[in-house]
C-alpha positions in Angstrom: -1.5 19.4 0.2 -2.9 16.0 -0.5 -6.7 16.1 -1.0 -7.4 12.8 -2.9 -10.9 12.0 -1.8 -12.1 8.7 -0.3 -14.3 7.9 -3.2 -11.4 8.4 -5.6 -9.4 6.0 -3.6 -12.2 3.4 -3.8 -12.4 3.8 -7.6 -8.6 3.7 -8.1 -7.5 0.6 -6.3 -5.8 -1.0 -9.2 -2.1 -1.7 -8.8 0.9 -0.8 -10.9 4.3 -2.4 -10.7 7.4 -0.3 -10.5 8.1 -0.7 -14.2 4.6 0.5 -15.1 5.0 3.5 -12.8 8.3 4.3 -14.5 6.8 4.1 -18.0 3.8 6.2 -17.1 5.8 8.9 -15.5 8.6 8.8 -18.1 11.3 8.1 -15.6 13.7 5.2 -15.1 13.0 2.2 -12.9 15.8 3.3 -10.6 14.1 6.7 -10.2 11.0 5.0 -9.0 13.1 3.0 -6.5 14.4 6.3 -5.2 10.9 7.7 -4.9 10.0 4.7 -2.7 13.1 4.5 -0.6 13.8 8.2 0.0 10.9 10.4 -1.1 7.8 8.8 0.4 6.1 6.9 -2.4 4.2 4.2 -0.6 4.4 0.6 -2.0 1.5 -1.8 -1.5 3.7 -3.7 1.0 7.4 -3.4 1.8 9.3 -5.2 -1.0 6.2 -6.0 -3.0 7.1 -4.0 -6.1 3.5 -2.7 -6.5 1.9 0.6 -5.9 -1.8 1.6 -5.7 -2.8 4.2 -8.3 -4.2 6.5 -5.6 -0.9 6.5 -3.7 0.9 7.4 -6.9 -1.5 10.3 -7.5 -0.9 11.5 -4.0 2.8 11.3 -4.4 2.8 13.2 -7.7 0.6 15.9 -6.4 2.8 16.3 -3.3 5.9 16.8 -5.5 4.2 19.0 -8.1 4.7 16.4 -10.9 2.3 15.7 -13.8 -0.3 13.1 -13.2 -0.8 10.6 -16.0 -4.5 10.6 -17.0 -4.4 6.8 -17.2 -4.1 6.4 -13.4 -7.2 8.5 -12.7 -10.8 7.4 -12.9 -12.4 8.6 -16.1 -14.8 10.9 -14.3 -12.2 12.4 -11.9 -12.1 16.2 -11.8 -9.1 18.2 -10.6 -9.6 21.4 -8.5 -6.8 23.8 -7.6 -7.3 26.3 -4.7 -5.0 29.3 -4.7 -4.8 31.4 -1.6 -2.8 34.4 -0.4 0.1 33.4 1.9 -1.3 35.4 4.7 -4.6 33.5 4.7 -3.4 30.0 3.6 -2.2 28.9 7.0 -5.3 30.0 8.9 -8.2 29.1 6.6 -7.1 26.6 4.0 -7.5 23.4 5.8 -10.9 24.2 7.3 -12.2 25.6 4.0 -11.1 22.6 1.9 -12.5 20.2 4.5 -15.9 21.9 4.3 -15.9 21.9 0.6 -15.0 18.3 0.2 -17.5 17.1 2.8 -20.0 18.5 0.4 -18.4 17.0 -2.8 -17.2 13.7 -1.5 -20.4 11.7 -1.7 -21.2 12.9 -5.3 -18.3 12.5 -7.6 -14.6 11.8 -7.9 -12.5 14.8 -7.1 -8.8 15.5 -6.6 -7.8 18.8 -5.1 -4.7 20.6 -4.3 -3.9 24.0 -2.8 -1.1 26.5 -3.2 -0.4 30.1 -2.3 0.4 32.9 -4.7 4.1 32.4 -5.1 6.6 31.5 -7.8 5.4 27.9 -7.7 1.8 28.7 -8.5 2.3 28.9 -12.3 4.3 25.7 -12.4 1.6 24.0 -10.3 -1.1 25.0 -12.9 1.1 23.4 -15.7 1.7 20.1 -13.8 -1.7 19.7 -12.1 -3.7 20.8 -15.2 -6.8 21.6 -13.1 -10.4 21.5 -14.5 -11.3 24.3 -12.1 -9.2 26.9 -10.3 -10.6 28.6 -7.2 -8.8 31.9 -6.5 -9.1 33.4 -3.0 -8.5 37.1 -3.7 -8.7 38.3 -0.2 -5.3 40.1 0.6 -4.1 39.1 -2.9 -6.1 41.1 -5.5 -3.1 41.8 -7.8 -1.7 38.3 -7.5 -5.1 36.9 -8.3 -5.4 39.0 -11.4 -2.0 37.8 -12.6 -2.8 34.1 -12.0 -6.2 34.3 -13.6 -4.7 35.8 -16.8 -2.0 33.2 -16.8 -4.4 30.3 -16.2 -6.5 31.4 -19.2 -3.5 31.1 -21.5 -2.8 27.5 -20.5 -6.0 25.7 -21.4 -9.7 25.4 -21.0 -10.0 25.3 -17.2 -12.7 27.2 -15.4 -11.9 29.9 -12.8 -14.0 30.8 -9.8 -12.9 33.8 -7.8 -13.8 34.4 -4.1 -13.8 38.1 -3.2 -14.6 40.4 -0.4 -18.3 41.0 0.2 -17.9 44.7 -0.4 -15.5 44.7 -3.3 -16.1 47.5 -5.7 -17.8 47.0 -9.1 -14.6 48.2 -10.8 -12.5 45.6 -9.1 -15.1 42.9 -9.9 -14.9 44.0 -13.6 -11.1 43.7 -13.5 -11.4 40.1 -12.3 -14.0 39.3 -15.1 -11.8 40.9 -17.7 -8.8 38.9 -16.5 -10.8 35.8 -17.3 -12.7 34.6 -14.2 -15.8 32.6 -15.2 -17.6 33.3 -11.9 -17.2 35.6 -8.9 -18.7 34.9 -5.5 -18.6 36.7 -2.1 -16.6 35.2 0.7 -19.8 34.9 2.8 -21.4 32.6 0.3 -23.1 29.5 1.8 -21.0 26.4 1.4 -23.8 24.5 -0.4 -24.2 27.4 -2.9 -20.5 27.5 -3.5 -20.4 23.7 -4.2 -23.3 24.1 -6.6 -21.4 26.8 -8.4 -18.4 24.7 -8.7 -20.4 21.8 -10.1 -21.9 24.1 -12.7 -18.5 25.4 -13.8 -17.1 21.8 -14.0 -20.1 20.7 -16.1 -19.4 23.6 -18.5 -15.8 22.7 -18.7 -16.6 19.1 -19.5 -19.2 20.0 -22.2 -16.7 22.3 -24.0 -13.6 20.0 -23.7 
């Protein structure tokens, strides 16, 4: 899912030629040509040999490839949402749209979403998020596993969204696994965004 925000696009309009893209992504120039011709990497204009940074970021996210920090605005923050496969299809798009309507006017954010499957751990490695939001509904055990894993990979913050009536014992398990904050699924969108801002600020201060 491509969730590069409008403000990020406005702040990242600098262009790279194909050679620079190859160098930044540690691939050959021929590989970049293949990305453009067959895999959907969008050039500035057909035959121009140039690519906007925000289009490169979108492409790398779409294909679960590492994003070079030099193509991102200095203040950009990366957020990864992880959902259960049962709920992803039905709520993910609406949920992310609501969150980013709140975030878009304030800062630069890049977001991606993935369900709890064998790609999730790889996504954490390649995307290197500043904040992970785990949706634990219908995926409690998977959420515990991914939270534990994420805490071994770096200093990212973790926010876990849980059922309103989840037991204290289950909440404690999520905290022990490494979640930095737990919120009920009924939380107001504005409060959720404030919580995300707070966790991102903590992450920035400690990094």
